[in-house]
N, CA and C atoms as an extended XYZ file, in Angstrom:
579
Properties=species:S:1:pos:R:3:atomname:S:1:resname:S:1:resid:I:1 pbc="F F F"
N        78.650       46.993       79.495 N   UNK     1
C        77.576       47.051       80.465 CA  UNK     1
C        78.172       46.902       81.853 C   UNK     1
N        78.038       47.899       82.695 N   UNK     2
C        78.577       47.854       84.047 CA  UNK     2
C        77.439       47.604       85.015 C   UNK     2
N        77.639       46.615       85.858 N   UNK     3
C        76.599       46.236       86.799 CA  UNK     3
C        76.813       46.827       88.180 C   UNK     3
N        77.842       47.668       88.351 N   UNK     4
C        78.030       48.214       89.687 CA  UNK     4
C        77.252       49.506       89.827 C   UNK     4
N        76.934       49.807       91.059 N   UNK     5
C        76.181       51.016       91.345 CA  UNK     5
C        76.923       51.794       92.409 C   UNK     5
N        76.984       53.091       92.277 N   UNK     6
C        77.569       53.929       93.307 CA  UNK     6
C        76.581       53.970       94.463 C   UNK     6
N        76.988       53.441       95.605 N   UNK     7
C        76.114       53.387       96.760 CA  UNK     7
C        75.661       54.782       97.148 C   UNK     7
N        76.479       55.789       96.910 N   UNK     8
C        76.157       57.157       97.279 CA  UNK     8
C        75.331       57.865       96.212 C   UNK     8
N        74.957       57.166       95.166 N   UNK     9
C        74.277       57.833       94.056 CA  UNK     9
C        72.869       58.263       94.409 C   UNK     9
N        72.326       57.730       95.514 N   UNK    10
C        70.985       58.121       95.903 CA  UNK    10
C        69.944       57.654       94.912 C   UNK    10
N        70.090       56.439       94.422 N   UNK    11
C        69.131       55.921       93.446 CA  UNK    11
C        67.777       55.610       94.077 C   UNK    11
N        67.658       55.871       95.371 N   UNK    12
C        66.378       55.696       96.028 CA  UNK    12
C        66.099       54.286       96.511 C   UNK    12
N        66.917       53.349       96.138 N   UNK    13
C        66.706       51.967       96.564 CA  UNK    13
C        67.413       51.740       97.891 C   UNK    13
N        66.721       51.102       98.833 N   UNK    14
C        67.373       50.840      100.114 CA  UNK    14
C        68.526       49.844       99.976 C   UNK    14
N        69.497       49.951      100.872 N   UNK    15
C        70.647       49.035      100.853 CA  UNK    15
C        70.234       47.611      101.209 C   UNK    15
N        69.244       47.479      102.082 N   UNK    16
C        68.764       46.171      102.504 CA  UNK    16
C        67.390       45.960      101.863 C   UNK    16
N        67.323       44.916      101.002 N   UNK    17
C        66.087       44.657      100.260 CA  UNK    17
C        65.760       43.174      100.290 C   UNK    17
N        64.549       42.875      100.666 N   UNK    18
C        64.011       41.518      100.570 CA  UNK    18
C        64.915       40.481      101.246 C   UNK    18
N        65.520       40.868      102.379 N   UNK    19
C        66.355       39.948      103.130 CA  UNK    19
C        67.808       39.896      102.695 C   UNK    19
N        68.215       40.748      101.783 N   UNK    20
C        69.586       40.767      101.269 CA  UNK    20
C        70.193       42.152      101.464 C   UNK    20
N        71.523       42.198      101.528 N   UNK    21
C        72.237       43.469      101.649 CA  UNK    21
C        72.918       43.794      100.332 C   UNK    21
N        72.683       45.009       99.881 N   UNK    22
C        73.278       45.504       98.644 CA  UNK    22
C        74.095       46.745       98.998 C   UNK    22
N        75.255       46.508       99.582 N   UNK    23
C        76.107       47.587      100.064 CA  UNK    23
C        77.459       47.622       99.363 C   UNK    23
N        77.665       46.725       98.410 N   UNK    24
C        78.978       46.588       97.794 CA  UNK    24
C        79.295       47.578       96.700 C   UNK    24
N        78.279       48.223       96.133 N   UNK    25
C        78.536       49.141       95.030 CA  UNK    25
C        78.834       48.435       93.718 C   UNK    25
N        78.727       47.118       93.713 N   UNK    26
C        78.980       46.296       92.524 CA  UNK    26
C        78.252       44.974       92.749 C   UNK    26
N        77.483       44.529       91.779 N   UNK    27
C        76.683       43.317       91.990 CA  UNK    27
C        77.517       42.083       92.311 C   UNK    27
N        78.719       41.993       91.782 N   UNK    28
C        79.563       40.839       92.121 CA  UNK    28
C        79.881       40.851       93.613 C   UNK    28
N        80.157       42.023       94.164 N   UNK    29
C        80.443       42.122       95.590 CA  UNK    29
C        79.177       41.930       96.414 C   UNK    29
N        78.039       42.343       95.872 N   UNK    30
C        76.763       42.092       96.557 CA  UNK    30
C        76.446       40.600       96.587 C   UNK    30
N        76.782       39.893       95.532 N   UNK    31
C        76.576       38.442       95.536 CA  UNK    31
C        77.423       37.797       96.631 C   UNK    31
N        78.635       38.305       96.829 N   UNK    32
C        79.511       37.761       97.878 CA  UNK    32
C        78.906       37.938       99.263 C   UNK    32
N        77.985       38.878       99.420 N   UNK    33
C        77.352       39.132      100.720 CA  UNK    33
C        76.175       38.201      100.994 C   UNK    33
N        75.936       37.237      100.116 N   UNK    34
C        74.806       36.326      100.335 CA  UNK    34
C        75.151       35.174      101.271 C   UNK    34
N        76.333       35.205      101.840 N   UNK    35
C        76.655       34.307      102.948 CA  UNK    35
C        76.767       35.210      104.171 C   UNK    35
N        75.676       35.275      104.936 N   UNK    36
C        75.627       36.169      106.088 CA  UNK    36
C        76.492       35.654      107.226 C   UNK    36
N        76.962       36.570      108.048 N   UNK    37
C        77.788       36.228      109.216 CA  UNK    37
C        78.960       35.329      108.815 C   UNK    37
N        79.571       35.632      107.708 N   UNK    38
C        80.666       34.832      107.142 CA  UNK    38
C        81.799       34.602      108.136 C   UNK    38
N        82.077       35.562      108.985 N   UNK    39
C        83.199       35.459      109.912 CA  UNK    39
C        82.842       34.750      111.223 C   UNK    39
N        81.588       34.424      111.382 N   UNK    40
C        81.155       33.784      112.626 CA  UNK    40
C        81.284       32.271      112.528 C   UNK    40
N        81.137       31.620      113.649 N   UNK    41
C        81.271       30.163      113.717 CA  UNK    41
C        80.264       29.464      112.794 C   UNK    41
N        79.048       29.983      112.743 N   UNK    42
C        78.016       29.390      111.894 CA  UNK    42
C        77.470       30.440      110.923 C   UNK    42
N        78.086       30.552      109.748 N   UNK    43
C        77.589       31.508      108.750 CA  UNK    43
C        76.143       31.179      108.359 C   UNK    43
N        75.446       32.175      107.853 N   UNK    44
C        74.041       32.024      107.476 CA  UNK    44
C        73.920       32.048      105.955 C   UNK    44
N        73.521       30.941      105.389 N   UNK    45
C        73.349       30.814      103.939 CA  UNK    45
C        72.066       31.522      103.526 C   UNK    45
N        72.189       32.544      102.688 N   UNK    46
C        71.017       33.280      102.219 CA  UNK    46
C        70.510       32.755      100.878 C   UNK    46
N        71.286       31.894      100.243 N   UNK    47
C        70.868       31.283       98.975 CA  UNK    47
C        70.664       29.783       99.196 C   UNK    47
N        69.719       29.448      100.045 N   UNK    48
C        69.461       28.040      100.353 CA  UNK    48
C        68.641       27.346       99.280 C   UNK    48
N        67.689       28.052       98.721 N   UNK    49
C        66.742       27.428       97.794 CA  UNK    49
C        66.716       28.178       96.460 C   UNK    49
N        66.156       27.548       95.437 N   UNK    50
C        65.983       28.268       94.169 CA  UNK    50
C        65.167       29.555       94.333 C   UNK    50
N        64.164       29.538       95.210 N   UNK    51
C        63.354       30.741       95.433 CA  UNK    51
C        64.203       31.876       95.991 C   UNK    51
N        65.195       31.544       96.826 N   UNK    52
C        66.087       32.571       97.375 CA  UNK    52
C        66.893       33.252       96.267 C   UNK    52
N        67.459       32.461       95.366 N   UNK    53
C        68.236       33.043       94.271 CA  UNK    53
C        67.335       33.828       93.328 C   UNK    53
N        66.151       33.318       93.056 N   UNK    54
C        65.174       34.055       92.246 CA  UNK    54
C        64.934       35.437       92.860 C   UNK    54
N        64.688       35.454       94.172 N   UNK    55
C        64.425       36.698       94.905 CA  UNK    55
C        65.628       37.630       94.846 C   UNK    55
N        66.862       37.080       95.012 N   UNK    56
C        68.050       37.917       94.978 CA  UNK    56
C        68.227       38.556       93.602 C   UNK    56
N        68.043       37.788       92.543 N   UNK    57
C        68.225       38.310       91.189 CA  UNK    57
C        67.286       39.483       90.917 C   UNK    57
N        66.040       39.385       91.390 N   UNK    58
C        65.085       40.484       91.203 CA  UNK    58
C        65.443       41.647       92.127 C   UNK    58
N        65.724       41.357       93.404 N   UNK    59
C        66.057       42.413       94.375 CA  UNK    59
C        67.294       43.195       93.969 C   UNK    59
N        68.218       42.528       93.298 N   UNK    60
C        69.457       43.187       92.869 CA  UNK    60
C        69.212       44.207       91.762 C   UNK    60
N        68.063       44.104       91.107 N   UNK    61
C        67.774       44.988       89.985 CA  UNK    61
C        68.329       44.459       88.676 C   UNK    61
N        68.897       43.282       88.719 N   UNK    62
C        69.494       42.703       87.511 CA  UNK    62
C        68.432       42.310       86.494 C   UNK    62
N        67.282       41.889       86.984 N   UNK    63
C        66.196       41.462       86.105 CA  UNK    63
C        64.872       41.849       86.763 C   UNK    63
N        63.842       42.033       85.965 N   UNK    64
C        62.556       42.496       86.500 CA  UNK    64
C        61.699       41.372       87.058 C   UNK    64
N        61.742       40.214       86.420 N   UNK    65
C        60.891       39.091       86.841 CA  UNK    65
C        61.756       37.898       87.197 C   UNK    65
N        61.288       37.119       88.142 N   UNK    66
C        62.014       35.921       88.555 CA  UNK    66
C        62.237       35.009       87.353 C   UNK    66
N        63.485       34.601       87.147 N   UNK    67
C        63.787       33.803       85.953 CA  UNK    67
C        63.463       32.314       86.082 C   UNK    67
N        63.054       31.854       87.268 N   UNK    68
C        62.765       30.431       87.427 CA  UNK    68
C        64.041       29.634       87.646 C   UNK    68
N        64.606       29.769       88.815 N   UNK    69
C        65.888       29.173       89.172 CA  UNK    69
C        65.719       27.693       89.506 C   UNK    69
N        66.719       26.895       89.157 N   UNK    70
C        66.772       25.483       89.526 CA  UNK    70
C        67.883       25.236       90.534 C   UNK    70
N        67.933       24.039       91.067 N   UNK    71
C        68.944       23.684       92.055 CA  UNK    71
C        70.367       23.841       91.549 C   UNK    71
N        70.594       23.525       90.272 N   UNK    72
C        71.943       23.670       89.696 CA  UNK    72
C        72.356       25.132       89.659 C   UNK    72
N        71.379       26.011       89.466 N   UNK    73
C        71.665       27.447       89.438 CA  UNK    73
C        72.110       27.933       90.813 C   UNK    73
N        71.484       27.402       91.863 N   UNK    74
C        71.864       27.783       93.226 CA  UNK    74
C        73.303       27.345       93.488 C   UNK    74
N        73.640       26.130       93.091 N   UNK    75
C        75.006       25.628       93.272 CA  UNK    75
C        76.000       26.506       92.505 C   UNK    75
N        75.649       26.899       91.280 N   UNK    76
C        76.519       27.759       90.479 CA  UNK    76
C        76.681       29.131       91.138 C   UNK    76
N        75.590       29.679       91.661 N   UNK    77
C        75.649       30.986       92.325 CA  UNK    77
C        76.569       30.928       93.541 C   UNK    77
N        76.479       29.859       94.309 N   UNK    78
C        77.351       29.717       95.482 CA  UNK    78
C        78.821       29.580       95.066 C   UNK    78
N        79.080       28.824       94.013 N   UNK    79
C        80.460       28.688       93.518 CA  UNK    79
C        80.998       30.040       93.063 C   UNK    79
N        80.180       30.767       92.324 N   UNK    80
C        80.586       32.094       91.856 CA  UNK    80
C        80.825       33.014       93.039 C   UNK    80
N        79.912       32.992       93.999 N   UNK    81
C        80.049       33.842       95.189 CA  UNK    81
C        81.375       33.586       95.898 C   UNK    81
N        81.712       32.325       96.096 N   UNK    82
C        82.935       31.998       96.832 CA  UNK    82
C        84.187       32.343       96.031 C   UNK    82
N        84.133       32.187       94.724 N   UNK    83
C        85.274       32.585       93.884 CA  UNK    83
C        85.469       34.097       93.959 C   UNK    83
N        84.384       34.841       93.877 N   UNK    84
C        84.456       36.303       93.962 CA  UNK    84
C        85.009       36.719       95.321 C   UNK    84
N        84.485       36.129       96.383 N   UNK    85
C        84.933       36.502       97.718 CA  UNK    85
C        86.423       36.199       97.898 C   UNK    85
N        86.844       35.031       97.450 N   UNK    86
C        88.257       34.645       97.600 CA  UNK    86
C        89.171       35.624       96.872 C   UNK    86
N        88.817       35.974       95.654 N   UNK    87
C        89.652       36.887       94.873 CA  UNK    87
C        89.615       38.298       95.467 C   UNK    87
N        88.419       38.785       95.790 N   UNK    88
C        88.278       40.156       96.298 CA  UNK    88
C        88.923       40.335       97.660 C   UNK    88
N        88.927       39.306       98.478 N   UNK    89
C        89.496       39.427       99.820 CA  UNK    89
C        90.991       39.141       99.837 C   UNK    89
N        91.567       38.871       98.669 N   UNK    90
C        92.999       38.636       98.580 CA  UNK    90
C        93.413       37.223       98.942 C   UNK    90
N        92.445       36.349       99.101 N   UNK    91
C        92.734       34.957       99.443 CA  UNK    91
C        92.515       34.057       98.237 C   UNK    91
N        92.402       34.680       97.082 N   UNK    92
C        92.107       33.940       95.861 CA  UNK    92
C        93.212       32.990       95.462 C   UNK    92
N        92.810       31.839       95.063 N   UNK    93
C        93.753       30.844       94.569 CA  UNK    93
C        93.585       30.741       93.065 C   UNK    93
N        94.455       29.975       92.453 N   UNK    94
C        94.303       29.721       91.024 CA  UNK    94
C        92.971       29.057       90.732 C   UNK    94
N        92.512       28.209       91.650 N   UNK    95
C        91.232       27.521       91.465 CA  UNK    95
C        90.072       28.517       91.462 C   UNK    95
N        90.110       29.522       92.337 N   UNK    96
C        89.047       30.532       92.376 CA  UNK    96
C        89.038       31.327       91.072 C   UNK    96
N        90.220       31.710       90.606 N   UNK    97
C        90.323       32.457       89.343 CA  UNK    97
C        89.807       31.619       88.175 C   UNK    97
N        90.188       30.346       88.135 N   UNK    98
C        89.733       29.463       87.050 CA  UNK    98
C        88.222       29.289       87.082 C   UNK    98
N        87.643       29.163       88.276 N   UNK    99
C        86.193       28.991       88.377 CA  UNK    99
C        85.484       30.255       87.918 C   UNK    99
N        85.983       31.421       88.347 N   UNK   100
C        85.398       32.692       87.915 CA  UNK   100
C        85.460       32.808       86.400 C   UNK   100
N        86.608       32.510       85.810 N   UNK   101
C        86.762       32.590       84.359 CA  UNK   101
C        85.836       31.625       83.642 C   UNK   101
N        85.664       30.423       84.186 N   UNK   102
C        84.795       29.428       83.556 CA  UNK   102
C        83.340       29.891       83.551 C   UNK   102
N        82.896       30.479       84.651 N   UNK   103
C        81.507       30.963       84.705 CA  UNK   103
C        81.337       32.171       83.795 C   UNK   103
N        82.348       33.030       83.739 N   UNK   104
C        82.289       34.206       82.861 CA  UNK   104
C        82.244       33.808       81.388 C   UNK   104
N        82.750       32.626       81.062 N   UNK   105
C        82.772       32.162       79.670 CA  UNK   105
C        81.430       31.592       79.216 C   UNK   105
N        80.504       31.387       80.144 N   UNK   106
C        79.177       30.869       79.782 CA  UNK   106
C        78.397       31.945       79.022 C   UNK   106
N        77.387       31.555       78.254 N   UNK   107
C        76.553       32.565       77.589 CA  UNK   107
C        75.921       33.500       78.625 C   UNK   107
N        75.933       34.782       78.330 N   UNK   108
C        75.453       35.801       79.274 CA  UNK   108
C        74.058       36.291       78.905 C   UNK   108
N        73.429       36.968       79.869 N   UNK   109
C        72.119       37.582       79.645 CA  UNK   109
C        72.253       38.657       78.569 C   UNK   109
N        71.171       38.877       77.872 N   UNK   110
C        71.173       39.843       76.787 CA  UNK   110
C        70.643       41.197       77.265 C   UNK   110
N        71.443       42.238       77.150 N   UNK   111
C        70.966       43.572       77.531 CA  UNK   111
C        70.089       44.139       76.422 C   UNK   111
N        69.128       44.953       76.828 N   UNK   112
C        68.303       45.661       75.843 CA  UNK   112
C        67.880       46.993       76.433 C   UNK   112
N        67.605       47.921       75.566 N   UNK   113
C        67.153       49.237       75.970 CA  UNK   113
C        65.633       49.278       75.844 C   UNK   113
N        64.949       49.645       76.929 N   UNK   114
C        63.489       49.700       76.908 CA  UNK   114
C        63.023       50.975       76.221 C   UNK   114
N        61.725       51.058       75.959 N   UNK   115
C        61.153       52.238       75.318 CA  UNK   115
C        61.376       53.492       76.162 C   UNK   115
N        61.474       53.328       77.482 N   UNK   116
C        61.694       54.479       78.361 CA  UNK   116
C        63.177       54.787       78.561 C   UNK   116
N        64.045       54.058       77.858 N   UNK   117
C        65.476       54.330       77.941 CA  UNK   117
C        66.178       53.642       79.096 C   UNK   117
N        65.535       52.673       79.701 N   UNK   118
C        66.129       51.937       80.823 CA  UNK   118
C        66.832       50.681       80.315 C   UNK   118
N        67.851       50.250       81.059 N   UNK   119
C        68.528       49.001       80.753 CA  UNK   119
C        67.712       47.852       81.324 C   UNK   119
N        67.457       46.844       80.506 N   UNK   120
C        66.786       45.621       80.950 CA  UNK   120
C        67.619       44.451       80.451 C   UNK   120
N        67.471       43.320       81.109 N   UNK   121
C        68.211       42.120       80.705 CA  UNK   121
C        67.241       40.967       80.530 C   UNK   121
N        67.541       40.156       79.555 N   UNK   122
C        66.752       38.955       79.310 CA  UNK   122
C        67.677       37.757       79.434 C   UNK   122
N        67.234       36.762       80.175 N   UNK   123
C        68.041       35.561       80.303 CA  UNK   123
C        67.597       34.714       81.472 C   UNK   123
N        68.126       33.515       81.513 N   UNK   124
C        67.832       32.636       82.631 CA  UNK   124
C        68.864       32.886       83.733 C   UNK   124
N        68.716       32.184       84.841 N   UNK   125
C        69.595       32.407       85.992 CA  UNK   125
C        71.063       32.173       85.636 C   UNK   125
N        71.328       31.131       84.898 N   UNK   126
C        72.716       30.811       84.518 CA  UNK   126
C        73.331       31.946       83.698 C   UNK   126
N        72.556       32.498       82.772 N   UNK   127
C        73.043       33.605       81.949 CA  UNK   127
C        73.251       34.877       82.776 C   UNK   127
N        72.369       35.093       83.753 N   UNK   128
C        72.525       36.257       84.626 CA  UNK   128
C        73.774       36.113       85.495 C   UNK   128
N        74.021       34.912       85.992 N   UNK   129
C        75.231       34.665       86.788 CA  UNK   129
C        76.484       34.841       85.929 C   UNK   129
N        76.415       34.416       84.678 N   UNK   130
C        77.550       34.614       83.767 CA  UNK   130
C        77.808       36.103       83.556 C   UNK   130
N        76.743       36.912       83.495 N   UNK   131
C        76.904       38.361       83.356 CA  UNK   131
C        77.610       38.943       84.576 C   UNK   131
N        77.225       38.486       85.767 N   UNK   132
C        77.868       38.951       86.992 CA  UNK   132
C        79.341       38.532       86.999 C   UNK   132
N        79.610       37.298       86.588 N   UNK   133
C        80.995       36.807       86.545 CA  UNK   133
C        81.836       37.645       85.585 C   UNK   133
N        81.292       38.009       84.450 N   UNK   134
C        82.026       38.836       83.485 CA  UNK   134
C        82.374       40.190       84.087 C   UNK   134
N        81.415       40.777       84.789 N   UNK   135
C        81.672       42.057       85.442 CA  UNK   135
C        82.717       41.919       86.538 C   UNK   135
N        82.707       40.786       87.247 N   UNK   136
C        83.729       40.540       88.278 CA  UNK   136
C        85.107       40.445       87.635 C   UNK   136
N        85.198       39.764       86.507 N   UNK   137
C        86.477       39.662       85.792 CA  UNK   137
C        86.958       41.055       85.399 C   UNK   137
N        86.055       41.867       84.881 N   UNK   138
C        86.429       43.226       84.483 CA  UNK   138
C        86.858       44.061       85.692 C   UNK   138
N        86.168       43.897       86.818 N   UNK   139
C        86.540       44.622       88.036 CA  UNK   139
C        87.923       44.198       88.520 C   UNK   139
N        88.130       42.895       88.665 N   UNK   140
C        89.394       42.397       89.207 CA  UNK   140
C        90.557       42.570       88.234 C   UNK   140
N        90.246       42.731       86.968 N   UNK   141
C        91.294       42.937       85.964 CA  UNK   141
C        91.550       44.396       85.659 C   UNK   141
N        90.968       45.293       86.436 N   UNK   142
C        91.125       46.727       86.196 CA  UNK   142
C        91.793       47.394       87.398 C   UNK   142
N        92.205       48.638       87.250 N   UNK   143
C        92.768       49.367       88.399 CA  UNK   143
C        91.769       49.524       89.548 C   UNK   143
N        90.470       49.436       89.259 N   UNK   144
C        89.459       49.551       90.322 CA  UNK   144
C        89.591       48.457       91.372 C   UNK   144
N        90.267       47.358       91.044 N   UNK   145
C        90.428       46.276       92.023 CA  UNK   145
C        91.124       46.776       93.282 C   UNK   145
N        91.931       47.833       93.141 N   UNK   146
C        92.619       48.417       94.300 CA  UNK   146
C        91.656       49.158       95.216 C   UNK   146
N        90.439       49.385       94.741 N   UNK   147
C        89.434       50.087       95.545 CA  UNK   147
C        88.421       49.128       96.176 C   UNK   147
N        88.633       47.837       96.042 N   UNK   148
C        87.769       46.869       96.725 CA  UNK   148
C        88.243       46.792       98.163 C   UNK   148
N        87.321       46.989       99.082 N   UNK   149
C        87.642       47.024      100.509 CA  UNK   149
C        86.789       46.021      101.271 C   UNK   149
N        87.299       45.636      102.431 N   UNK   150
C        86.529       44.837      103.373 CA  UNK   150
C        86.054       45.791      104.454 C   UNK   150
N        84.792       45.727      104.807 N   UNK   151
C        84.233       46.605      105.823 CA  UNK   151
C        85.017       46.455      107.121 C   UNK   151
N        85.284       47.580      107.766 N   UNK   152
C        86.001       47.576      109.037 CA  UNK   152
C        85.071       47.402      110.226 C   UNK   152
N        83.767       47.240      109.974 N   UNK   153
C        82.820       47.029      111.057 CA  UNK   153
C        83.129       45.725      111.780 C   UNK   153
N        82.957       45.747      113.100 N   UNK   154
C        83.256       44.579      113.913 CA  UNK   154
C        82.433       43.373      113.436 C   UNK   154
N        83.131       42.327      113.006 N   UNK   155
C        82.485       41.095      112.568 CA  UNK   155
C        81.866       41.151      111.184 C   UNK   155
N        82.008       42.260      110.475 N   UNK   156
C        81.409       42.394      109.145 CA  UNK   156
C        82.395       41.908      108.084 C   UNK   156
N        81.896       41.108      107.167 N   UNK   157
C        82.745       40.587      106.089 CA  UNK   157
C        82.310       41.101      104.722 C   UNK   157
N        81.467       42.129      104.701 N   UNK   158
C        80.973       42.650      103.428 CA  UNK   158
C        82.099       43.374      102.697 C   UNK   158
N        82.223       43.070      101.427 N   UNK   159
C        83.189       43.723      100.546 CA  UNK   159
C        82.473       44.843       99.806 C   UNK   159
N        83.192       45.919       99.535 N   UNK   160
C        82.576       47.017       98.791 CA  UNK   160
C        83.610       47.685       97.899 C   UNK   160
N        83.104       48.339       96.877 N   UNK   161
C        83.933       49.116       95.964 CA  UNK   161
C        83.931       50.553       96.460 C   UNK   161
N        85.075       51.018       96.899 N   UNK   162
C        85.203       52.366       97.454 CA  UNK   162
C        85.288       53.361       96.307 C   UNK   162
N        84.191       54.037       96.061 N   UNK   163
C        84.146       55.036       95.000 CA  UNK   163
C        84.247       56.447       95.546 C   UNK   163
N        84.604       56.567       96.831 N   UNK   164
C        84.740       57.891       97.421 CA  UNK   164
C        85.930       58.618       96.787 C   UNK   164
N        85.854       59.911       96.775 N   UNK   165
C        86.906       60.717       96.166 CA  UNK   165
C        88.248       60.456       96.851 C   UNK   165
N        88.244       60.364       98.177 N   UNK   166
C        89.498       60.186       98.918 CA  UNK   166
C        89.986       58.742       98.908 C   UNK   166
N        89.095       57.820       98.619 N   UNK   167
C        89.469       56.410       98.657 CA  UNK   167
C        89.677       55.908      100.075 C   UNK   167
N        89.042       56.560      101.039 N   UNK   168
C        89.249       56.220      102.444 CA  UNK   168
C        87.978       55.701      103.123 C   UNK   168
N        87.026       55.240      102.357 N   UNK   169
C        85.798       54.711      102.950 CA  UNK   169
C        86.134       53.492      103.805 C   UNK   169
N        85.517       53.377      104.975 N   UNK   170
C        85.857       52.317      105.921 CA  UNK   170
C        84.756       51.281      106.110 C   UNK   170
N        83.524       51.672      105.885 N   UNK   171
C        82.409       50.787      106.208 CA  UNK   171
C        81.555       50.489      104.991 C   UNK   171
N        80.922       49.324      105.033 N   UNK   172
C        80.029       48.939      103.939 CA  UNK   172
C        78.845       49.891      103.862 C   UNK   172
N        78.445       50.400      105.023 N   UNK   173
C        77.301       51.296      105.082 CA  UNK   173
C        77.471       52.253      106.244 C   UNK   173
N        77.320       53.522      105.991 N   UNK   174
C        77.387       54.493      107.082 CA  UNK   174
C        76.205       54.308      108.011 C   UNK   174
N        75.049       53.939      107.474 N   UNK   175
C        73.863       53.773      108.307 CA  UNK   175
C        73.896       52.481      109.115 C   UNK   175
N        74.757       51.558      108.751 N   UNK   176
C        74.866       50.295      109.483 CA  UNK   176
C        76.145       50.245      110.296 C   UNK   176
N        77.170       49.673      109.732 N   UNK   177
C        78.450       49.494      110.428 CA  UNK   177
C        79.082       50.818      110.844 C   UNK   177
N        78.975       51.836      110.029 N   UNK   178
C        79.564       53.135      110.360 CA  UNK   178
C        78.946       53.734      111.604 C   UNK   178
N        77.615       53.718      111.693 N   UNK   179
C        76.944       54.259      112.878 CA  UNK   179
C        77.280       53.450      114.123 C   UNK   179
N        77.330       52.120      114.005 N   UNK   180
C        77.668       51.287      115.163 CA  UNK   180
C        79.083       51.594      115.651 C   UNK   180
N        80.023       51.755      114.720 N   UNK   181
C        81.406       52.056      115.106 CA  UNK   181
C        81.498       53.424      115.771 C   UNK   181
N        80.799       54.399      115.239 N   UNK   182
C        80.843       55.740      115.831 CA  UNK   182
C        80.163       55.759      117.194 C   UNK   182
N        79.068       55.028      117.358 N   UNK   183
C        78.394       54.953      118.662 CA  UNK   183
C        79.296       54.266      119.686 C   UNK   183
N        79.983       53.220      119.275 N   UNK   184
C        80.904       52.508      120.167 CA  UNK   184
C        82.049       53.435      120.593 C   UNK   184
N        82.606       54.179      119.649 N   UNK   185
C        83.692       55.112      119.961 CA  UNK   185
C        83.203       56.203      120.915 C   UNK   185
N        81.978       56.673      120.710 N   UNK   186
C        81.407       57.697      121.581 CA  UNK   186
C        81.242       57.166      123.006 C   UNK   186
N        80.728       55.940      123.133 N   UNK   187
C        80.567       55.323      124.461 CA  UNK   187
C        81.927       55.157      125.138 C   UNK   187
N        82.931       54.730      124.385 N   UNK   188
C        84.260       54.532      124.964 CA  UNK   188
C        84.877       55.857      125.407 C   UNK   188
N        84.650       56.933      124.655 N   UNK   189
C        85.150       58.242      125.062 CA  UNK   189
C        84.449       58.694      126.345 C   UNK   189
N        83.162       58.386      126.466 N   UNK   190
C        82.396       58.748      127.661 CA  UNK   190
C        82.881       58.023      128.902 C   UNK   190
N        83.339       56.811      128.757 N   UNK   191
C        83.842       56.037      129.889 CA  UNK   191
C        85.206       56.529      130.336 C   UNK   191
N        85.925       57.154      129.428 N   UNK   192
C        87.282       57.604      129.732 CA  UNK   192
C        87.324       58.871      130.574 C   UNK   192
N        86.201       59.537      130.739 N   UNK   193
C        86.185       60.809      131.504 CA  UNK   193
C        86.285       60.568      132.982 C   UNK   193
C-alpha cells in the first residue's frame, strides 16, 4: 500500500486543504509540513490539539472520518514528523531512525477495498501514524529517497518527492513557491534594464 500521491496527477484535490499543505507527493513528507514556517525564528505548530490531528488525518485522505485523536496521539505525530523531517533533510541521526522504526513497528491501520473499488483504511490515530511511518521507512529505504527534495522557495522548508521525468523539480508547488520565485526573477530582470 503506497500512501504517496503524484502531485501532478491532477486528482482534483487542492494542495492546500483545511489549513494544511499537501505538496510533498507522499503523506510522510506532508506530515513533515505540519510545522509551518520551520525555518523562521518562531515556527507555527499546526498540530497543537487533538482536533488538529483529527482534521489533518481526514484532510490527507488517509481516512474518511475523524478517528478521535487523544493528546498522546498528537505527541506521537509530532515525534514522527520530526523523525521524518530529520531523515529526509539529511540531518537524521540514529535517534531519528530508531524513533521512525519504533513507530513503524506499531500495529498499522487496516486497508480495505470498498464496493466502488476505492482504498479505505480502518484504524485509530496511532494505527494511522504507524501506517505513515511504514511508508516513510519504505521511501527512505528505497532508491526513491534520492528524489526527496527541499523546496528552493525563499524560506520554504517543505520537502517533496520529485516524480518529474527529469528529476529537476525545484519547488514544492509551482502555484506557490514557483510563481513567487519567477515573479521575483522577473522584477529583478526589470530593474536591471
